[in-house]
matplotlib code that plots the C-alpha trace (Angstrom):
import matplotlib.pyplot as plt

x = [-73.7, -76.4, -77.9, -81.2, -82.7, -85.9, -87.7, -87.2, -90.1, -92.3, -91.6, -92.0, -95.3, -96.5, -95.4, -96.9, -100.0, -99.0, -100.0, -98.0, -94.7, -95.7, -96.5, -93.3, -91.2, -93.2, -93.0, -89.3, -88.9, -91.2, -89.5, -86.1, -87.4, -88.9, -85.8, -83.6, -85.9, -85.7, -82.0, -81.6, -84.0, -82.0, -78.8, -80.3, -81.5, -78.1, -76.3, -78.7, -78.0, -74.2, -74.4, -76.9, -74.8, -72.8]
y = [-19.9, -22.2, -22.7, -21.0, -18.6, -17.7, -16.8, -20.2, -21.9, -18.9, -19.0, -22.8, -22.6, -19.9, -21.9, -25.2, -23.5, -25.0, -22.7, -24.7, -23.9, -20.2, -20.2, -22.0, -19.4, -16.5, -17.6, -18.0, -14.6, -12.9, -14.5, -13.3, -9.8, -9.6, -10.9, -8.5, -5.6, -6.5, -6.7, -3.4, -1.8, -3.0, -1.8, 1.6, 1.9, 0.9, 3.4, 6.2, 5.7, 5.9, 9.0, 10.9, 10.8, 14.0]
z = [-19.7, -21.1, -17.7, -18.6, -16.2, -14.3, -17.5, -19.1, -17.2, -18.0, -21.7, -21.8, -20.0, -22.5, -25.5, -24.2, -22.7, -19.3, -16.3, -13.8, -15.6, -15.7, -12.0, -11.2, -13.0, -11.8, -8.2, -8.3, -9.9, -7.4, -4.4, -5.7, -6.2, -2.7, -1.1, -3.1, -2.2, 1.5, 1.5, -0.3, 2.2, 5.1, 3.5, 2.9, 6.5, 7.9, 5.6, 6.4, 10.1, 9.5, 7.4, 9.5, 12.6, 12.7]

ax = plt.figure().add_subplot(projection="3d")
ax.plot(x, y, z, "-o")
ax.set_aspect("equal")
plt.show()
């Protein structure tokens, strides 16, 4: 609530024409996406091992 988000530096950089703000926000969003993808991949692999054992 009112804390902003990952898009705030990107929008600020676009408005102010500041590439470093854009890069800051994009890097944080990309890292979060990669970490989330890896965690979901590991979860999927562990669940597929559990449900394929019959």
